C-alpha positions in Angstrom: 74.8 34.9 77.3 78.1 34.2 75.9 80.2 36.8 74.1 82.5 36.7 71.5 84.8 39.3 70.8 87.7 40.1 68.6 90.5 39.9 70.7 92.8 41.6 68.9 91.0 44.6 68.5 88.6 44.0 71.3 85.2 44.8 69.2 82.1 42.7 69.7 80.7 41.0 66.7 77.5 42.5 65.4 75.3 39.9 66.3 76.2 40.5 69.9 76.1 44.2 69.1 72.4 43.3 67.9 71.3 41.3 71.2 72.5 43.7 73.4 70.8 46.4 71.5 67.8 44.6 71.8 68.0 43.9 75.6 68.6 47.6 76.0 65.5 48.2 74.1 63.8 45.5 76.6 65.1 47.1 79.6 63.9 51.0 78.7 60.6 49.6 77.6 59.7 47.7 80.8 61.2 50.7 83.1 58.9 52.9 81.3 55.7 50.5 81.5 56.2 50.2 85.2 56.3 53.7 85.9 53.3 54.3 84.3 51.3 51.3 86.0 52.9 52.9 89.3 51.5 56.4 88.4 47.9 54.7 87.2 47.7 52.3 90.6 45.9 53.8 93.6 47.2 51.0 96.2 50.2 51.6 97.8 51.7 48.5 97.8 51.4 47.7 93.8 52.7 51.3 93.9 55.3 50.6 95.3 56.2 47.6 93.7 55.9 48.9 90.3 58.0 51.4 91.1 60.5 49.1 92.6 60.3 46.8 89.3 60.5 50.4 87.1 63.9 51.1 88.9 65.5 47.7 88.7 64.9 48.0 85.0 66.6 51.1 85.0 69.5 49.9 86.5 69.7 47.0 84.3 69.7 49.6 81.3 72.5 51.9 82.8 74.5 48.6 83.5 74.1 47.2 80.0 75.1 50.5 78.8 77.9 51.1 80.9 79.1 47.6 79.8 78.7 48.4 76.1 80.8 51.9 76.5 83.5 50.1 78.0 84.1 47.9 75.0 
């Protein structure tokens, strides 16, 4: 993903902010969905896989949020 920034002000343009907002929403939703799936699973291997996926999406969400907060 190529991010264009206003070099003088250090601010991202509205298109890039919208992309980041969409991605944050996607990561949050996927984390919640995988967490729900983990709670519904009875197979331990599948339950663990869903938990790991939920945590990975939560990690992506936090990384994007930290990036956004730093700019």
